[in-house]
N, C-alpha and C positions, 0 to 999 in steps of 0.2 A: 604730861604732855601728850602721851599717846591717847589717853581718854578724851582730852580736849581737842586733839587733832591739830594743835598749834604749839609753837615754842621751839627754841633752838638752844643748843648748849655747845660748849667748847670742852672737848675731852682733854685730859692731862696725862702725860707720861707715855702714851702710846697712841697708835692709830685706832681709835675707838670703833670706827666703822669697818675695820678689817674683819675678815671671815672668822678669826679666832677670838674676837672680842664681842662686839654688839652689832652685828650687821643688820639685825632686825630693827634697829633704831636709826638706821642711816639717814632717814628723812629728817631727823631732828639734830643731827650732828653737823654743825656749821663748820667747825675747824678742830684741829688738834694741836696742842702745845706739846712738843716732843723733847724729852731729855735724851740727849745723845751720849749716854754714859759709855757705850761701847767705844766711841771715839776717844773719850777721856781715858779709859783704861789702856787702850793701845798707846796713846801718847805718853801716859805715865810710865808704862813699861819701857818705852823707848828712852825716856829721860833717866830711868834707873840704870839702864844698860850704859848710857852715855855719861853717867855720873852727874847729871844736871838736875835730878829730881830734888825739889826743895821741901816737899811735904807740907807746904803752906796751904791754908784754906782755899778751897776751889769754888769758883762762882762761874757757872755756865751762863752764857748770854748768846743772843743772836749774833752779836758782833764777833765773838770768838769761835762761833760755829758749834758750840756744845749744846745749843738749844735751837729748835727749828719749829716752824709753823707749817701746817698743811691744811688745805681745805678738805672738808668732808666730801666723800665720793659723789653725793647727790647735789653738792653745791659748787664744786670746782668750776664748772662752766658758767655759773651764774654770777660769780664775783669778778669784778673788773680788777686787774692788777693796778697797783698805785704807781 
């Protein structure tokens, strides 16, 4: 994409255009799909303490708040909210 000067991608698992990841490619990062595992760990520990932890398979979704979407830093002001 950098050689062609065109194209967009969606980063996965973290904020790809952040200074610790790939800021040099910010022009090509449309959005990021974020796994919020920190929130899951905190909630799991709370459930263990409360005795309500079930240990069943975990599925993170936008609805339950364990997955999130964020626009890339170069695109956030160009995308209209739905």
